[in-house]
C-alpha positions as CSV (number, residue, x, y, z in Angstrom):
1,M,3.2,-6.6,0.8
2,E,0.1,-5.9,3.0
3,T,0.6,-9.4,4.6
4,A,4.2,-8.7,5.4
5,K,3.4,-5.3,7.0
6,K,0.6,-6.8,9.1
7,I,2.8,-9.6,10.4
8,S,5.7,-7.1,11.1
9,S,3.5,-4.8,13.2
10,Q,2.1,-7.8,15.2
11,L,5.6,-9.1,15.8
12,S,6.9,-5.7,16.9
13,L,3.9,-5.4,19.4
14,W,4.5,-8.8,21.0
15,I,8.3,-8.2,21.3
16,F,7.6,-4.9,23.0
17,I,5.1,-6.5,25.5
18,W,7.4,-9.4,26.4
19,F,10.4,-7.3,26.9
20,L,8.4,-4.9,29.0
21,L,7.2,-7.8,31.2
22,M,10.8,-9.1,31.5
23,G,12.0,-5.7,32.5
24,L,9.3,-5.4,35.2
25,A,10.1,-8.8,36.5
26,L,13.8,-8.0,36.8
27,A,13.0,-4.6,38.4
28,G,10.8,-6.4,41.0
29,F,13.5,-8.9,41.7
30,G,16.1,-6.1,42.2
31,Y,13.7,-4.2,44.5
32,W,13.2,-7.4,46.5
33,Q,16.9,-7.9,46.9
34,M,17.5,-4.3,47.9
35,G,14.8,-4.7,50.6
36,I,16.6,-7.7,52.0
37,L,19.9,-5.9,51.9
38,N,18.4,-2.8,53.7
39,E,17.0,-5.0,56.5
40,S,20.4,-6.6,56.9
41,L,22.1,-3.3,57.2
42,Q,19.7,-2.1,59.8
43,G,20.4,-5.3,61.8
44,G,24.0,-4.3,62.1
45,I,25.8,-7.1,60.3
46,S,29.5,-7.3,59.9
47,P,31.3,-6.2,56.7
48,E,32.3,-9.8,55.9
49,T,28.7,-10.9,56.1
50,L,27.7,-7.9,54.0
51,G,30.2,-8.7,51.3
52,A,29.0,-12.3,51.2
53,M,25.4,-11.1,50.9
54,L,26.3,-8.8,48.1
55,Q,28.1,-11.6,46.2
56,N,25.2,-13.9,46.7
57,S,22.8,-11.2,45.5
58,G,24.9,-10.6,42.4
59,I,24.9,-14.4,41.7
60,L,21.1,-14.6,42.2
61,F,20.6,-11.5,39.9
62,L,22.6,-13.1,37.1
63,Q,20.8,-16.4,37.6
64,A,17.5,-14.6,37.6
65,L,18.5,-12.6,34.5
66,G,19.5,-15.8,32.6
67,G,16.4,-17.6,33.6
68,S,14.2,-14.7,32.6
69,L,15.9,-14.5,29.2
70,V,15.3,-18.2,28.6
71,F,11.8,-18.2,30.0
72,F,10.6,-15.1,28.2
73,G,12.4,-16.1,25.1
74,I,10.5,-19.4,24.9
75,L,7.2,-17.5,25.6
76,L,8.1,-14.9,22.9
77,W,8.9,-17.6,20.3
78,L,5.6,-19.4,21.1
79,T,3.6,-16.2,20.9
80,L,5.2,-15.1,17.6
81,R,4.7,-18.5,16.0
82,A,1.0,-18.6,17.0
83,S,0.4,-15.0,15.9
84,T,2.1,-15.6,12.5
85,R,0.1,-18.7,11.9
86,R,-3.1,-17.0,12.8
87,T,-2.4,-14.1,10.4
88,L,-1.4,-16.4,7.5
89,A,-4.5,-18.5,8.1
90,K,-6.7,-15.4,7.9
91,M,-5.0,-14.2,4.7
92,D,-5.5,-17.7,3.1
93,V,-9.2,-17.5,4.0
94,L,-9.5,-14.0,2.5
95,K,-7.8,-15.2,-0.7
96,S,-10.1,-18.1,-1.1
97,V,-13.2,-15.9,-0.6
98,T,-12.0,-12.9,-2.7
99,P,-12.7,-13.5,-6.4
100,A,-9.8,-13.3,-8.7
101,P,-9.7,-10.0,-10.7
102,K,-11.0,-10.3,-14.1
103,K,-8.6,-9.9,-17.0
104,V,-9.3,-6.8,-18.9
105,K,-9.2,-7.4,-22.6
106,K,-7.1,-4.9,-24.5
107,N,-8.7,-3.3,-27.5
108,L,-6.4,-4.8,-30.1
109,P,-6.7,-3.8,-33.7
110,P,-8.5,-6.4,-35.8
111,R,-6.3,-8.8,-37.7
112,P,-6.5,-8.2,-41.4
113,T,-8.4,-10.7,-43.4
114,L,-6.8,-12.9,-46.0
115,E,-8.2,-10.7,-48.8
116,E,-6.7,-7.6,-47.2
117,E,-3.3,-9.2,-46.8
118,E,-3.3,-10.3,-50.5
119,A,-4.4,-6.7,-51.5
120,L,-1.5,-5.3,-49.4
121,D,1.0,-7.7,-51.1
122,R,-0.2,-6.7,-54.5
123,E,0.1,-3.0,-53.6
124,N,3.7,-3.5,-52.5
125,Q,4.5,-5.3,-55.7
126,R,3.0,-2.5,-57.7
127,R,5.1,0.1,-56.0
128,T,8.3,-1.9,-56.6
129,L,7.4,-2.3,-60.3
130,H,6.4,1.3,-60.5
131,L,9.9,2.4,-59.4
132,L,11.4,0.1,-62.0
133,S,9.1,1.6,-64.7
134,L,10.3,5.1,-63.8
135,L,14.0,4.0,-64.2
136,Q,13.1,2.5,-67.6
137,R,11.1,5.5,-68.7
138,E,13.7,8.1,-67.8
139,G,16.9,6.2,-67.9
140,R,16.2,3.2,-70.2
141,L,17.6,0.9,-67.5
142,V,15.7,-2.2,-68.5
143,D,16.6,-1.7,-72.2
144,F,20.3,-1.6,-71.2
145,L,20.1,-4.7,-68.9
146,E,18.3,-6.7,-71.6
147,E,20.5,-5.6,-74.4
148,N,23.1,-8.1,-75.9
149,L,26.4,-6.2,-75.6
150,K,28.5,-8.8,-77.5
151,D,28.1,-6.9,-80.8
152,Y,29.3,-3.6,-79.3
153,D,32.9,-2.5,-78.5
154,D,34.0,-1.0,-75.2
155,A,33.8,2.6,-76.4
156,Q,30.2,2.2,-77.5
157,I,29.3,0.5,-74.2
158,G,31.1,3.2,-72.2
159,A,29.2,6.0,-73.9
160,A,25.9,4.3,-73.4
161,V,26.6,3.5,-69.7
162,R,27.5,7.1,-69.0
163,S,24.1,8.3,-70.4
164,I,22.1,5.6,-68.6
165,Q,23.9,6.3,-65.3
166,E,23.2,10.0,-65.5
167,N,19.5,9.6,-66.3
168,C,19.0,6.9,-63.6
169,Q,20.8,8.9,-61.0
170,K,18.5,11.9,-61.8
171,T,15.5,9.7,-61.4
172,L,16.6,8.4,-58.0
173,K,17.4,11.8,-56.7
174,K,14.1,13.1,-57.9
175,Y,11.9,10.5,-56.1
176,L,14.2,9.0,-53.5
177,K,16.7,10.4,-51.0
178,I,19.5,7.9,-50.8
179,E,21.7,8.1,-47.7
180,A,24.8,6.2,-46.7
181,V,24.4,3.7,-43.8
182,I,27.9,4.6,-42.6
183,D,28.9,8.1,-43.8
184,R,32.6,7.4,-43.9
185,E,35.2,6.8,-46.6
186,E,35.7,3.3,-47.8
187,D,38.9,1.5,-46.7
188,E,38.8,3.6,-43.5
189,E,39.2,1.9,-40.1
190,I,36.0,2.1,-38.1
191,A,34.6,0.5,-34.9
192,V,31.3,-1.3,-34.7
193,E,29.8,-0.8,-31.3
194,K,27.7,-3.1,-29.2
195,G,24.0,-3.1,-30.1
196,F,24.6,-2.3,-33.8
197,D,21.8,-3.0,-36.3
198,A,22.6,-6.3,-38.0
199,S,20.1,-5.5,-40.8
200,A,22.1,-2.3,-41.6
201,I,25.7,-3.5,-41.0
202,K,27.0,-6.8,-42.3
203,L,30.1,-8.2,-40.7
204,T,32.5,-10.2,-42.9
205,G,35.9,-11.8,-42.3
206,N,37.0,-13.2,-39.0
207,V,34.0,-12.4,-36.8
208,S,34.3,-13.9,-33.3
209,G,33.6,-12.8,-29.8
210,E,31.4,-9.9,-28.7
211,P,31.3,-6.3,-30.0
212,P,32.8,-3.7,-30.2
213,F,34.6,-4.8,-33.4
214,K,37.3,-2.9,-35.3
215,G,37.5,-3.4,-39.1
216,T,37.8,-1.8,-42.5
217,L,34.8,-0.3,-44.2
218,Q,34.4,-2.1,-47.5
219,H,31.0,-0.6,-48.5
220,R,29.2,2.4,-47.1
221,G,25.8,0.8,-47.6
222,W,22.6,2.6,-48.7
223,R,19.3,3.4,-47.2
224,V,16.3,5.4,-48.3
225,G,15.9,8.5,-46.2
226,Q,12.8,9.8,-48.1
227,F,10.4,8.0,-50.4
228,D,8.3,10.2,-52.7
229,L,7.1,8.3,-55.7
230,P,4.4,9.7,-58.0
231,T,0.9,8.4,-57.8
232,L,0.5,4.9,-59.2
233,S,-1.0,4.7,-62.6
234,G,-4.4,3.1,-63.1
235,S,-2.9,0.5,-65.5
236,P,-4.9,-2.8,-65.4
237,D,-1.6,-4.7,-65.4
238,P,1.0,-3.2,-63.1
239,A,3.5,-5.9,-64.3
240,V,3.9,-3.9,-67.6
241,I,7.0,-1.9,-66.9
242,A,7.0,-0.2,-70.2
243,P,4.4,-0.6,-72.9
244,A,5.4,-1.7,-76.4
245,E,5.5,1.1,-78.9
246,V,4.0,0.4,-82.4
247,E,4.3,3.2,-85.0
248,I,1.4,3.2,-87.5
249,P,2.4,4.4,-91.0
């Protein structure tokens, strides 16, 4: 940017100087022609001769103007080229002399060690198993999923499912705030706008082209709006979802 400004200012200065010189040259030529015409008028020339002299003067002025434009144009071009090359050469010398700016290292947070990453993975697994243990403790969810239902009729299963569903629902509402990804009724026509979150909205069916898409909502989706699990227990084995119970007689 600084180089362009410097070259532009030098070019403007040279253009002004050369056009000023050309204007002075043309003014001098015109003054000289007027002097000749004045002397001729004082000598008492005839109107025919005066007309011929004016015509010749006009032709000479046009020739002088054209020659001046060509002459001063060539000089202006040579001057501008030499001035631009000089300026660029000086800038190249300055660049070669000026040291390159040092890259400032950003204070990035230290990368976690392998032990820290493994500890974080174990902590995430404990939290996941902790939620499952809560659903087992208050809703007997794992007992229901692991039960063999072949020996029960539909009425017995229905009654058990109702109780398990109510208890698990209370547990979720107690520790988690479940929200719908799209808060609309299912089977309703909706539009998926451009820039949608592909991790939150899954497109099925005949998907082609670019959004926006129009389709039917098949499932509202769920996301956790608030996560408030109780403190993890100090159990030595977090994989134990529910301890075995032994009654001593």
